[in-house]
KELUMZA-646650 format. One record per residue (C-alpha): x, y, z; residue in one letter. Coordinates in nm, 2 decimals. Layout:
% residues N
ATOM|px|py|pz|kolfi
ATOM|X|Y|Z|a;
...
This chain:
% residues 266
ATOM|px|py|pz|kolfi
ATOM|3.22|-5.89|0.65|m;
ATOM|2.89|-5.76|0.42|m;
ATOM|2.79|-5.50|0.64|k;
ATOM|3.12|-5.36|0.66|a;
ATOM|3.19|-5.31|0.30|k;
ATOM|2.83|-5.16|0.26|s;
ATOM|2.95|-4.93|0.52|g;
ATOM|3.23|-4.83|0.36|g;
ATOM|3.03|-4.75|0.07|r;
ATOM|2.79|-4.51|0.26|n;
ATOM|3.07|-4.34|0.41|l;
ATOM|3.25|-4.28|0.07|f;
ATOM|2.90|-4.16|-0.07|l;
ATOM|2.86|-3.91|0.24|i;
ATOM|3.26|-3.78|0.19|l;
ATOM|3.16|-3.74|-0.18|t;
ATOM|2.86|-3.51|-0.12|c;
ATOM|2.99|-3.35|0.13|g;
ATOM|3.29|-3.25|-0.12|f;
ATOM|3.04|-3.14|-0.38|c;
ATOM|2.83|-2.92|-0.18|f;
ATOM|3.15|-2.79|-0.05|f;
ATOM|3.24|-2.65|-0.40|l;
ATOM|2.95|-2.52|-0.48|f;
ATOM|2.91|-2.34|-0.17|s;
ATOM|3.22|-2.19|-0.18|c;
ATOM|3.11|-1.94|-0.50|g;
ATOM|3.33|-2.05|-0.78|l;
ATOM|3.32|-1.81|-1.04|e;
ATOM|3.19|-1.84|-1.37|s;
ATOM|3.39|-1.91|-1.68|i;
ATOM|3.27|-1.65|-1.96|v;
ATOM|3.41|-1.70|-2.31|y;
ATOM|3.35|-1.40|-2.54|l;
ATOM|3.25|-1.40|-2.91|d;
ATOM|3.51|-1.29|-3.14|p;
ATOM|3.47|-1.00|-3.40|p;
ATOM|3.39|-1.10|-3.71|f;
ATOM|3.32|-1.05|-4.10|d;
ATOM|3.70|-0.95|-4.15|a;
ATOM|3.73|-0.78|-4.52|q;
ATOM|4.10|-0.79|-4.54|t;
ATOM|4.33|-0.60|-4.78|p;
ATOM|4.48|-0.78|-5.07|s;
ATOM|4.88|-0.80|-5.05|l;
ATOM|4.87|-0.79|-5.46|e;
ATOM|4.67|-0.48|-5.49|s;
ATOM|4.88|-0.19|-5.54|t;
ATOM|4.61|0.06|-5.52|d;
ATOM|4.64|0.23|-5.20|p;
ATOM|4.25|0.30|-5.15|v;
ATOM|4.18|-0.09|-5.11|t;
ATOM|4.51|-0.02|-4.84|h;
ATOM|4.25|-0.08|-4.51|c;
ATOM|4.11|-0.31|-4.23|f;
ATOM|3.74|-0.36|-4.16|s;
ATOM|3.52|-0.62|-3.95|f;
ATOM|3.23|-0.61|-3.71|k;
ATOM|3.21|-0.62|-3.35|t;
ATOM|3.05|-0.87|-3.13|a;
ATOM|2.90|-0.65|-2.87|n;
ATOM|2.56|-0.81|-2.89|s;
ATOM|2.70|-1.12|-2.76|k;
ATOM|2.94|-1.00|-2.50|n;
ATOM|2.76|-0.71|-2.36|s;
ATOM|2.48|-1.00|-2.21|s;
ATOM|2.82|-1.15|-2.01|a;
ATOM|2.86|-0.83|-1.84|d;
ATOM|2.78|-0.87|-1.45|g;
ATOM|2.80|-1.21|-1.43|i;
ATOM|2.99|-1.31|-1.13|d;
ATOM|3.18|-0.96|-1.16|g;
ATOM|3.26|-1.02|-1.51|f;
ATOM|3.32|-0.70|-1.74|s;
ATOM|3.30|-0.68|-2.14|y;
ATOM|3.55|-0.38|-2.21|l;
ATOM|3.52|-0.41|-2.61|g;
ATOM|3.76|-0.49|-2.88|t;
ATOM|4.10|-0.44|-2.92|a;
ATOM|4.32|-0.43|-3.25|v;
ATOM|4.67|-0.55|-3.22|y;
ATOM|4.95|-0.48|-3.51|y;
ATOM|5.29|-0.59|-3.63|k;
ATOM|5.53|-0.45|-3.87|i;
ATOM|5.75|-0.71|-4.08|y;
ATOM|6.05|-0.65|-4.30|g;
ATOM|6.01|-0.97|-4.47|s;
ATOM|5.66|-1.13|-4.58|y;
ATOM|5.82|-1.50|-4.50|d;
ATOM|5.81|-1.40|-4.15|t;
ATOM|5.48|-1.29|-4.15|l;
ATOM|5.37|-1.62|-4.31|a;
ATOM|5.56|-1.82|-4.06|s;
ATOM|5.43|-1.60|-3.77|e;
ATOM|5.07|-1.64|-3.91|k;
ATOM|5.04|-2.00|-3.93|s;
ATOM|5.16|-2.04|-3.56|k;
ATOM|4.89|-1.79|-3.46|i;
ATOM|4.64|-2.00|-3.66|e;
ATOM|4.75|-2.28|-3.49|t;
ATOM|4.73|-2.18|-3.16|a;
ATOM|4.36|-2.00|-3.28|n;
ATOM|4.21|-2.35|-3.27|s;
ATOM|4.29|-2.44|-2.96|s;
ATOM|4.02|-2.53|-2.71|s;
ATOM|4.12|-2.27|-2.47|t;
ATOM|4.03|-1.94|-2.61|t;
ATOM|4.25|-1.72|-2.45|n;
ATOM|4.54|-1.91|-2.60|t;
ATOM|4.58|-1.70|-2.93|a;
ATOM|4.58|-1.37|-2.81|a;
ATOM|4.82|-1.42|-2.53|s;
ATOM|5.07|-1.52|-2.80|s;
ATOM|5.00|-1.26|-2.99|l;
ATOM|5.08|-1.03|-2.70|i;
ATOM|5.37|-1.22|-2.48|n;
ATOM|5.52|-1.45|-2.78|t;
ATOM|5.49|-1.24|-3.11|y;
ATOM|5.50|-0.91|-2.96|n;
ATOM|5.23|-0.78|-3.13|f;
ATOM|5.13|-0.40|-3.01|k;
ATOM|4.78|-0.27|-2.94|p;
ATOM|4.66|0.04|-3.19|l;
ATOM|4.66|0.35|-3.05|k;
ATOM|4.47|0.67|-3.11|l;
ATOM|4.61|1.02|-3.22|q;
ATOM|4.48|1.16|-2.92|s;
ATOM|4.45|0.89|-2.65|s;
ATOM|4.60|0.56|-2.57|t;
ATOM|4.23|0.37|-2.48|p;
ATOM|4.24|0.04|-2.32|e;
ATOM|4.05|-0.13|-2.60|v;
ATOM|4.03|0.09|-2.92|l;
ATOM|3.66|0.02|-2.97|i;
ATOM|3.48|0.01|-2.65|p;
ATOM|3.21|-0.16|-2.55|k;
ATOM|2.86|-0.16|-2.69|d;
ATOM|2.54|-0.31|-2.70|t;
ATOM|2.50|-0.36|-3.06|s;
ATOM|2.70|-0.49|-3.38|y;
ATOM|2.95|-0.21|-3.50|k;
ATOM|3.11|-0.18|-3.84|f;
ATOM|3.50|-0.10|-3.75|v;
ATOM|3.69|0.08|-4.10|y;
ATOM|4.08|0.11|-4.02|i;
ATOM|4.30|0.30|-4.27|r;
ATOM|4.66|0.34|-4.14|l;
ATOM|4.74|0.61|-4.39|n;
ATOM|4.59|0.87|-4.63|d;
ATOM|4.58|0.81|-4.98|v;
ATOM|4.79|1.09|-5.14|l;
ATOM|4.62|1.27|-5.47|g;
ATOM|4.86|1.47|-5.73|s;
ATOM|4.83|1.78|-5.45|s;
ATOM|4.66|1.70|-5.16|e;
ATOM|4.53|1.42|-4.92|i;
ATOM|4.20|1.27|-5.08|n;
ATOM|3.95|1.33|-4.85|s;
ATOM|3.79|1.01|-4.87|e;
ATOM|4.08|0.81|-4.80|y;
ATOM|4.26|0.95|-4.50|q;
ATOM|4.41|0.75|-4.20|r;
ATOM|4.08|0.72|-3.96|d;
ATOM|3.97|0.48|-3.71|v;
ATOM|3.56|0.48|-3.80|r;
ATOM|3.28|0.26|-3.65|v;
ATOM|2.92|0.27|-3.75|d;
ATOM|2.61|0.06|-3.75|s;
ATOM|2.63|0.01|-4.11|d;
ATOM|2.92|-0.07|-4.34|k;
ATOM|3.14|0.20|-4.39|i;
ATOM|3.31|0.21|-4.75|e;
ATOM|3.56|0.53|-4.69|n;
ATOM|3.70|0.81|-4.46|s;
ATOM|3.37|1.06|-4.47|t;
ATOM|3.12|0.75|-4.35|q;
ATOM|3.04|0.67|-3.99|g;
ATOM|3.16|0.79|-3.65|t;
ATOM|3.57|0.92|-3.64|r;
ATOM|3.73|0.79|-3.29|i;
ATOM|4.05|0.92|-3.35|g;
ATOM|4.34|0.89|-3.62|k;
ATOM|4.58|0.56|-3.56|p;
ATOM|4.92|0.58|-3.45|m;
ATOM|5.21|0.32|-3.42|r;
ATOM|5.27|0.22|-3.01|n;
ATOM|5.63|0.37|-3.00|t;
ATOM|5.79|0.64|-2.87|p;
ATOM|5.90|0.91|-3.16|q;
ATOM|5.78|0.75|-3.47|k;
ATOM|5.43|0.78|-3.44|n;
ATOM|5.33|0.70|-3.81|g;
ATOM|5.29|0.45|-4.04|f;
ATOM|5.38|0.69|-4.31|d;
ATOM|5.71|0.54|-4.34|f;
ATOM|6.00|0.79|-4.42|g;
ATOM|5.78|1.08|-4.39|a;
ATOM|6.01|1.33|-4.17|t;
ATOM|5.93|1.65|-4.02|g;
ATOM|5.71|1.78|-4.30|s;
ATOM|5.49|1.42|-4.30|g;
ATOM|5.15|1.36|-4.20|s;
ATOM|5.20|1.32|-3.81|f;
ATOM|5.45|1.64|-3.81|g;
ATOM|5.74|1.43|-3.63|c;
ATOM|6.09|1.52|-3.63|v;
ATOM|6.21|1.17|-3.65|e;
ATOM|6.15|0.96|-3.94|s;
ATOM|5.87|0.70|-3.96|n;
ATOM|6.09|0.45|-4.14|l;
ATOM|6.08|0.16|-3.93|p;
ATOM|6.40|-0.02|-3.76|d;
ATOM|6.41|-0.38|-3.64|e;
ATOM|6.54|-0.26|-3.31|s;
ATOM|6.15|-0.10|-3.28|d;
ATOM|5.95|-0.30|-3.05|e;
ATOM|5.64|-0.32|-3.31|d;
ATOM|5.91|-0.44|-3.54|v;
ATOM|6.05|-0.79|-3.66|t;
ATOM|6.36|-0.77|-3.89|g;
ATOM|6.43|-0.53|-4.15|s;
ATOM|6.33|-0.47|-4.49|a;
ATOM|6.43|-0.78|-4.73|s;
ATOM|6.34|-0.56|-5.01|e;
ATOM|6.42|-0.19|-5.08|s;
ATOM|6.14|0.02|-4.87|g;
ATOM|5.92|-0.23|-4.85|i;
ATOM|5.75|-0.33|-4.49|w;
ATOM|5.42|-0.54|-4.43|y;
ATOM|5.18|-0.44|-4.13|v;
ATOM|4.96|-0.74|-4.02|a;
ATOM|4.69|-0.69|-3.79|a;
ATOM|4.46|-0.87|-3.57|y;
ATOM|4.12|-0.80|-3.37|a;
ATOM|3.96|-0.97|-3.07|f;
ATOM|3.73|-0.92|-2.81|s;
ATOM|3.85|-0.83|-2.44|v;
ATOM|3.72|-0.88|-2.12|g;
ATOM|3.81|-0.90|-1.72|r;
ATOM|3.69|-1.12|-1.45|d;
ATOM|3.58|-1.07|-1.10|g;
ATOM|3.95|-1.10|-1.00|s;
ATOM|4.07|-0.88|-1.24|f;
ATOM|4.22|-1.12|-1.49|n;
ATOM|4.20|-1.03|-1.86|p;
ATOM|3.96|-1.25|-2.09|s;
ATOM|4.04|-1.27|-2.51|y;
ATOM|3.81|-1.42|-2.71|s;
ATOM|4.01|-1.62|-3.03|k;
ATOM|4.13|-1.36|-3.27|v;
ATOM|4.02|-1.26|-3.59|l;
ATOM|4.31|-1.21|-3.87|p;
ATOM|4.19|-0.89|-4.04|l;
ATOM|4.50|-0.94|-4.29|g;
ATOM|4.82|-0.77|-4.42|a;
ATOM|4.88|-0.44|-4.57|i;
ATOM|5.23|-0.37|-4.79|r;
ATOM|5.36|-0.01|-4.73|i;
ATOM|5.66|0.14|-4.97|n;
ATOM|5.85|0.36|-4.72|a;
ATOM|5.93|0.60|-5.11|a;
ATOM|5.55|0.67|-5.13|d;
ATOM|5.59|0.87|-4.80|y;
ATOM|5.96|1.05|-4.83|i;
ATOM|5.96|1.38|-4.85|n;
ATOM|5.55|1.38|-4.82|k;
């Protein structure tokens, strides 16, 4: 009886070792975890100074570029997703839920929620629709995003034009760094964030850019007369060897308050 028990145990060990060998010999893909962008300088919703209405952060290129080539993994760069809210209360409620998702041990959770649950849209450029807003690089990059021109008494202030810019040094205004394009909404016809502007507006749109709750990038109608909120998040993006998307945790970039009255007939 004792020999039978010993033989059974040995058989179990042999089968277990064989199963482990099978797993390792199958060439299972390594799991790559991307680092999120960081050092966001978030705008204050309390400020009425349009000069402060911009997003900025740093990419995690230096760390993420080392993941390229691991079992076919590709690091693509940094995406920026936005959404327009008619109510600050709704914005705050969804922000809390996204923060909860971002604390998950599964790094993809928050970015997937932004895209699939809360219907955030990728920020576009006027000249193109890139897969990621900021393409990969081997070093950290500062990113500066201004959604709207700051209007002077009679013309656009050249230091604060709508722009997406990158540089190896911190960017303070629209004259610094390298321009990669002008930001646009990811919806047909309503192109700009200069809500209320029409044919004479900065994008030359025939149709007003004023948000409507039927727009794909909008939640709710304005609870205050002509006041809208634009929230944004950034996250690193990659693709595994099976072409499945991989996301880092998200970086909240804050929110900007836009008054449509500032752009009507501009």
